[in-house]
C-alpha positions as a printed Julia matrix, in Angstrom:
437×3 Matrix{Float64}:
   4.95   12.74  -23.12
   8.39   12.4   -21.54
   8.36   10.51  -18.26
  10.58   12.2   -15.7
  12.54    9.57  -13.78
  13.85    9.93  -10.26
  17.45    8.75  -10.03
  17.64    5.02   -9.33
  13.87    4.56   -9.34
  13.74    2.17  -12.27
  15.63   -1.05  -12.83
  17.78   -0.95  -15.98
  16.31   -2.35  -19.18
  18.65   -5.03  -20.43
  19.32   -5.27  -24.14
  21.36   -8.45  -24.02
  20.18  -12.01  -23.5
  19.72  -13.28  -19.95
  22.79  -14.94  -18.44
  23.06  -18.55  -19.5
  20.36  -18.22  -22.17
  21.44  -18.67  -25.75
  19.59  -16.62  -28.3
  18.63  -18.97  -31.07
  15.74  -19.08  -33.46
  13.19  -21.81  -32.9
  12.89  -24.42  -35.58
   9.47  -24.47  -37.33
   8.27  -27.54  -35.41
   9.43  -26.04  -32.1
   7.74  -22.75  -32.95
   4.43  -24.56  -33.51
   4.76  -26.41  -30.18
   5.63  -23.2   -28.35
   2.67  -21.37  -29.87
   0.32  -24.16  -28.85
   1.7   -24.05  -25.31
   1.21  -20.27  -25.18
  -2.35  -20.62  -26.44
  -3.07  -23.23  -23.77
  -1.68  -21.03  -20.98
  -3.67  -18.06  -22.24
  -6.87  -20.13  -22.48
  -6.44  -21.26  -18.87
  -5.86  -17.66  -17.81
  -8.93  -16.39  -19.67
 -11.02  -19.17  -18.11
 -10.0   -18.04  -14.63
  -7.93  -21.16  -13.93
  -5.07  -19.05  -12.64
  -2.96  -21.65  -10.84
  -3.11  -23.95  -13.85
  -2.18  -21.05  -16.14
   0.89  -20.28  -14.01
   1.97  -23.94  -14.17
   1.5   -23.98  -17.96
   3.45  -20.73  -18.39
   6.28  -21.96  -16.15
   6.57  -25.05  -18.34
   7.02  -22.79  -21.38
   9.89  -20.92  -19.71
  11.57  -24.22  -18.88
  11.16  -25.71  -22.38
  11.95  -22.48  -24.27
  13.83  -20.12  -21.88
  14.85  -17.92  -24.81
  11.19  -17.14  -25.65
  10.28  -13.6   -24.55
   6.55  -14.24  -24.95
   6.79  -17.2   -22.56
   8.22  -15.07  -19.74
   5.69  -12.36  -20.52
   2.85  -14.9   -20.32
   4.19  -16.11  -16.98
   4.25  -12.52  -15.68
   0.62  -11.99  -16.7
  -0.51  -15.24  -15.05
   1.4   -14.45  -11.85
  -0.25  -11.03  -11.71
  -3.62  -12.72  -12.03
  -2.76  -14.75   -8.92
  -1.69  -11.61   -7.06
   1.99  -12.62   -7.02
   3.24   -9.24   -8.21
   6.81   -9.6    -6.95
   7.45  -12.72   -9.04
   5.49  -11.18  -11.92
   7.99   -8.32  -11.9
  10.88  -10.81  -12.03
   9.31  -12.66  -14.97
   8.61   -9.36  -16.74
  12.22   -8.25  -16.31
  13.38  -11.56  -17.75
  11.2   -10.89  -20.8
  12.87   -7.48  -21.17
  16.31   -9.09  -20.86
  15.39  -11.09  -23.94
  13.81   -8.2   -25.84
  14.26   -4.71  -24.44
  12.14   -3.3   -27.25
   9.03   -5.34  -26.48
   6.22   -2.88  -25.76
   4.11   -5.71  -24.32
   6.89   -6.67  -21.88
   7.22   -3.05  -20.75
   3.46   -2.95  -20.22
   3.58   -6.11  -18.11
   6.47   -4.74  -16.03
   4.55   -1.51  -15.56
   1.52   -3.39  -14.23
   3.7    -5.28  -11.74
   5.37   -2.05  -10.6
   2.02   -0.31  -10.17
   0.64   -3.22   -8.15
   3.6    -3.01   -5.75
   3.26    0.77   -5.36
   6.28    1.69   -7.5
   4.45    4.31   -9.51
   7.48    6.04  -10.98
   8.85    2.75  -12.27
   5.39    1.89  -13.63
   5.2     5.25  -15.38
   8.57    4.67  -17.01
   7.56    1.26  -18.39
   4.18    2.44  -19.69
   5.74    5.53  -21.29
   8.4     3.34  -22.93
   5.7     0.98  -24.23
   3.92    3.96  -25.8
   7.2     5.21  -27.29
   7.75    1.8   -28.91
   4.1     1.37  -29.99
   2.31    4.75  -30.14
  -1.12    3.22  -30.8
  -0.93    0.89  -27.74
  -4.25    1.78  -26.09
  -3.74   -0.39  -23.0
  -0.43    1.31  -22.21
  -2.04    4.74  -22.54
  -4.81    3.66  -20.16
  -2.31    2.21  -17.7
  -0.23    5.39  -17.75
  -3.43    7.31  -17.07
  -3.99    5.17  -13.98
  -0.45    5.89  -12.76
  -0.99    9.62  -13.23
  -4.21    9.31  -11.25
  -2.31    7.6    -8.44
   0.18   10.47   -8.46
  -2.63   13.01   -8.15
  -2.04   14.37  -11.67
  -5.68   14.11  -12.72
  -5.6    16.58  -15.59
  -2.81   14.64  -17.31
  -4.56   11.37  -16.48
  -7.71   12.57  -18.25
  -5.73   13.41  -21.39
  -4.02   10.01  -21.4
  -7.26    8.07  -20.85
  -9.08    9.99  -23.58
  -6.19    9.15  -25.9
  -6.6     5.47  -25.02
 -10.31    5.67  -25.84
  -9.6     7.44  -29.13
  -7.29    4.55  -30.04
  -9.76    1.91  -28.86
 -13.35    3.19  -28.42
 -14.48   -0.21  -27.16
 -11.97   -0.28  -24.29
 -14.35   -0.56  -21.32
 -11.73   -0.2   -18.58
 -10.42    3.02  -20.13
 -13.95    4.47  -20.01
 -14.29    3.31  -16.4
 -10.99    4.84  -15.27
 -11.82    8.05  -17.11
 -15.05    8.15  -15.11
 -13.05    7.76  -11.88
 -10.81   10.69  -12.85
 -13.77   12.91  -13.79
 -15.43   12.07  -10.49
 -12.29   13.19   -8.65
 -12.34   16.4   -10.69
 -15.92   16.97   -9.52
 -17.46   16.61  -12.97
 -20.2    14.11  -12.05
 -22.24   14.4   -15.26
 -19.24   13.58  -17.43
 -18.21   10.84  -15.0
 -21.66    9.27  -15.28
 -21.43    9.31  -19.08
 -18.05    7.56  -18.9
 -19.32    4.86  -16.53
 -22.41    4.31  -18.68
 -20.26    3.97  -21.77
 -18.07    1.42  -19.97
 -21.2    -0.6   -19.19
 -22.51   -0.26  -22.73
 -19.29   -1.87  -23.93
 -18.98   -4.37  -21.07
 -22.25   -4.82  -19.1
 -20.56   -7.27  -16.71
 -18.16   -4.65  -15.29
 -19.31   -4.66  -11.65
 -16.95   -1.83  -10.67
 -18.73    0.51  -13.1
 -22.13   -0.41  -11.62
 -20.8     0.42   -8.15
 -19.28    3.71   -9.35
 -22.6     4.73  -10.89
 -24.3     3.79   -7.64
 -21.97    6.17   -5.77
 -22.73    9.04   -8.17
 -26.48    8.47   -7.89
 -26.21    8.33   -4.11
 -24.42   11.67   -4.08
 -27.11   13.19   -6.3
 -29.84   11.92   -3.96
 -31.4     9.35   -6.31
 -31.23    6.49   -3.82
 -33.63    4.15   -5.64
 -31.59    4.32   -8.83
 -28.39    3.88   -6.8
 -29.85    0.77   -5.15
 -30.61   -0.75   -8.55
 -27.04   -0.16   -9.67
 -25.68   -1.86   -6.57
 -28.04   -4.8    -7.15
 -26.79   -5.08  -10.74
 -23.26   -5.3    -9.39
 -24.26   -7.9    -6.8
 -25.86  -10.06   -9.5
 -22.42  -10.13  -11.16
 -20.34  -10.49   -7.98
 -22.59  -11.95   -5.24
 -19.77  -12.07   -2.67
 -18.58   -8.5    -3.18
 -19.01   -7.09    0.31
 -18.62   -3.45   -0.73
 -21.63   -3.68   -3.07
 -23.82   -5.16   -0.32
 -22.58   -2.53    2.14
 -23.37    0.43   -0.1
 -26.78   -1.02   -0.99
 -27.59   -1.42    2.7
 -27.04    2.27    3.36
 -29.3     3.6     0.6
 -32.4     1.65    1.62
 -34.58    0.6     4.53
 -34.86   -3.15    5.12
 -38.11   -4.95    5.97
 -39.1    -8.46    7.04
 -38.33  -11.08    4.39
 -36.13   -8.66    2.45
 -34.35  -10.49   -0.4
 -31.39   -8.11   -0.08
 -30.8    -9.33    3.5
 -31.06  -12.92    2.31
 -28.39  -12.15   -0.31
 -26.12  -10.73    2.41
 -26.58  -13.82    4.58
 -25.91  -16.14    1.64
 -22.69  -14.26    0.9
 -21.59  -14.55    4.53
 -22.01  -18.33    4.36
 -19.7   -18.6     1.34
 -16.28  -20.19    1.72
 -13.07  -18.28    1.16
 -14.35  -14.77    1.86
 -11.66  -12.14    2.16
 -11.39  -10.19    5.41
 -12.45   -7.05    3.56
 -15.61   -8.68    2.2
 -16.41  -10.17    5.61
 -16.16   -6.72    7.21
 -18.45   -5.09    4.66
 -20.99   -7.92    4.78
 -21.23   -7.88    8.58
 -21.74   -4.12    8.63
 -24.46   -4.53    5.98
 -26.14   -7.35    7.92
 -26.06   -5.3    11.12
 -27.66   -2.32    9.36
 -30.35   -4.56    7.86
 -31.29   -6.22   11.14
 -31.3    -2.87   12.93
 -33.74   -1.56   10.3
 -36.06   -4.54   10.8
 -35.89   -4.02   14.56
 -36.61   -7.52   15.8
 -33.18   -8.81   16.7
 -30.99   -6.02   18.01
 -28.61   -8.45   19.71
 -27.87  -10.15   16.37
 -27.42   -6.74   14.72
 -24.99   -5.72   17.44
 -23.09   -8.99   17.03
 -22.64   -8.4    13.3
 -21.44   -4.84   13.79
 -19.15   -5.97   16.62
 -17.64   -8.68   14.4
 -17.05   -6.19   11.58
 -15.51   -3.64   13.94
 -13.22   -6.23   15.53
 -11.97   -7.36   12.12
 -11.52   -3.76   10.99
  -9.53   -3.01   14.14
  -7.28   -6.0    13.44
  -6.26   -4.35   10.17
  -5.26   -1.12   11.91
  -2.0    -0.58   13.71
  -1.46    2.14   16.28
   1.9     2.61   17.93
   1.93    5.58   20.36
   5.73    5.73   20.35
   5.86    5.7    16.54
   3.16    8.36   16.39
   5.1    10.62   18.75
   8.23   10.04   16.68
   6.35   10.97   13.5
   5.08   14.21   15.05
   8.62   15.16   16.08
   9.87   14.4    12.57
   7.31   16.81   11.1
   8.31   19.54   13.54
  11.99   19.02   12.76
  11.44   18.98    8.99
   9.46   22.22    8.89
  11.78   24.67   10.58
  11.09   28.39   10.31
  13.91   28.65    7.78
  12.4    26.0     5.52
   8.88   27.42    5.82
  10.13   30.89    4.87
  12.16   29.51    1.98
   9.23   27.45    0.7
   6.73   30.33    0.73
   6.56   30.41   -3.07
   3.33   32.15   -3.98
   1.04   32.21   -0.99
  -1.06   35.09   -2.29
  -2.75   33.15   -5.08
  -6.47   34.02   -5.01
  -7.52   30.37   -5.21
  -5.52   29.37   -2.12
  -7.48   27.05    0.19
  -8.46   27.91    3.74
  -7.21   25.26    6.16
  -9.29   24.61    9.27
  -7.41   22.64   11.92
  -8.33   21.48   15.4
  -9.18   18.46   17.5
 -12.36   16.41   16.89
 -15.53   17.94   18.36
 -13.81   21.29   18.82
 -16.1    23.34   16.55
 -14.33   23.02   13.22
 -17.61   22.34   11.38
 -19.15   25.51   12.81
 -16.11   27.5    11.7
 -16.45   26.07    8.19
 -20.17   26.89    8.05
 -19.48   30.48    9.07
 -16.78   30.83    6.4
 -19.01   29.23    3.75
 -21.54   31.97    4.39
 -19.26   34.23    2.35
 -20.08   34.29   -1.36
 -16.43   33.69   -2.32
 -15.96   30.6    -0.11
 -17.03   27.02   -0.82
 -17.1    24.38    1.94
 -15.32   21.18    0.83
 -15.52   19.4     4.19
 -13.07   16.72    5.27
 -11.18   15.69    2.15
  -7.99   13.62    2.05
  -6.62   15.49   -0.98
  -3.45   16.75    0.72
  -2.65   13.34    2.19
  -3.19   11.63   -1.16
  -0.93   14.08   -2.98
   1.86   13.57   -0.42
   1.51    9.78   -0.39
   1.58    9.7    -4.17
   4.8    11.72   -4.14
   6.28    9.33   -1.56
   6.21    6.65   -4.27
   8.41    8.66   -6.61
  11.3     9.43   -4.23
  13.63    7.28   -2.1
  12.27    8.56    1.24
   8.82    9.25    2.7
   7.23   12.42    4.05
   8.42   14.47    5.9
  12.04   13.56    5.09
  11.82   14.94    1.56
  10.25   18.27    2.62
  13.58   20.1     2.77
  15.11   18.38   -0.27
  12.66   19.23   -3.05
  13.41   21.78   -5.72
  11.12   24.79   -6.09
   9.77   23.18   -9.26
   8.88   19.95   -7.46
   7.25   21.83   -4.6
   5.22   23.9    -7.06
   4.11   20.69   -8.79
   2.93   19.3    -5.46
   0.97   22.44   -4.74
  -0.5    22.4    -8.23
  -1.64   18.79   -7.84
  -3.34   19.66   -4.55
  -5.06   22.76   -5.94
  -6.27   20.8    -8.96
  -8.16   18.49   -6.61
  -9.48   21.07   -4.16
 -10.51   23.78   -6.6
 -12.36   21.26   -8.77
 -14.89   21.14   -5.93
 -15.09   24.88   -5.37
 -18.29   25.36   -7.42
 -16.77   28.48   -8.92
 -15.88   30.08   -5.57
 -12.57   31.92   -5.25
 -11.59   29.97   -2.13
 -12.47   26.59   -0.72
 -12.09   25.19    2.79
 -10.21   22.05    3.78
 -11.06   20.84    7.29
  -9.48   17.38    7.27
  -8.32   17.31   10.9
  -5.26   15.16   10.19
  -3.84   17.8     7.85
  -1.8    19.08   10.79
   0.5    16.08   10.33
   1.34   17.31    6.83
């Protein structure tokens, strides 16, 4: 596929050597030493010794600055440590040394994706595929970018191509399952997650994804077992404990509560894990019913931490509302009315919380041609994904898009909403915050 670039979205790919670096071939003895150093850095990375792997990779770039694979190794190690900005710099240095390195493009794409630069990521992954058409990892990574952009149909094609190239690629199966779940094809999604686990039984994310599908289908016991499998692999993963807590009833001496408490006592927990674990502990103690004050304390702690992650600025909110009103003038709305009579158009239900929107949806869903989708964030996700491909954010770009771009946005949204229509001609969307979009 051809990746469509937005002007200025991607840093140039340099074909010449980096400034101050002489391109020279390594002598045989040097080449052996460099290869040993690369193997050592990779072994440290594979063993999870990330800081040591970064130090080893940095040493390679100092000793052999002309070695593209050294800079690429450094980028990979930095990404493992979560330092995506410096990983992008190291990846670009690798491309300065060899602009036709598919592996370097793949590394740069991963760094761009991690920093939210999806269009840049898409460019690098597409270029990697152009250079090496059978590069399964690049196909999978491009599929993930397309997912982030709300282009799920294209993402499915790309991920299936990755699997065809490498049937044992567990992460490709997992990400395909995520796409199929978004497209409301749960049976196919389950098959993809199960295949990911057949290939890599230690993939905790796939266990959790299967747990979610089983929860949605009402098989709570099977869902609980999947969450427990994930917890056995990642005992401090708060999300797994949280989801397990809400598909079961706790009792005195429950080993699942003991596992939650053990995780809470662990050092170095992330804020996210601490939030999930406290909510899970509060639910468990509320179920047992003997220590409501402790349950309240856990839930209070989780809520306080969650609130600390949220920012609310009344003045900024008012400014945002005015920006939406100014962007969508009557002239623009009339000009953008492309094809509003499509039979599969969604029915938007808007209103304030507790104002009767659910009742309105239930009444509409009584019609044989209407399916109730509930509160879905599809429209917000599509707009946020598009934000990452243009220089400005919504609503500034609303009046600047071409008819083709606007049609693509609408198509991405309909792909998500109509996938959940269960064959109905129309589906409802009652996400109350849609009015901001």
